[in-house]
N, C-alpha and C positions, 0 to 999 in steps of 0.2 A: 849565339850558336858556337862561337869559338870557345867560350868558357865551358860549355858542356863537354866539348871534345877534350879540352885540357883536363877537366875534372876526371873523365873516364880514363884518360891516359895516365894520370897520376895514380888512380886506384889500381889500374892494371900493373903498373910498375911496382907499387907497394906489395901487391899480391904476389908477383913473381919473386921479389926479394924475400918476402916472408916464407914462401914455399922453399926457396933455395936454402935459407937459413935453417928451416925446420929439418930439411933432409940432411944437412951437414951435422946438425946437433944430434939427430937420431943415429947417425952412423959412428959417432965418436965412442970409443971405448975408454971410459974414465970413471972416476969416482962420481957417484950420483950427486953428492954435495957440490963438488966443483962444477959439474954439468949444469946444475940449477943456477949457480952463480953466473956462469957464462951465458946461460939462456936469458937471464933478466938484464944483462948488461946493455943491450941496444935500447931497451925501454928507458933505462936510467940515463943513458947518454942523450937520447932524444929529448927527454924532459929537461935536462940541463941546458941543452942548446936552445930549446923553445923558451925557457924562462930567461935566459940571457938575452935572446932576441927581443922579448917583450920589455925587458928592463931598459935596453939600449934605445928602443924606439918609443919610450914613454915621453909624453910632453911635460 
């Protein structure tokens, strides 16, 4: 039961952070090329952190 609550809490937090990031990115007035690079940056950082985590915890 606790795992289900933790799972929903994690999804809710990710949803709130995503919505906040989207609203900030939508309100920026800058070049579209730079805006697209900045918009993709969290995905790239997340994947680098995840791959580093997997490599360090490998047996």
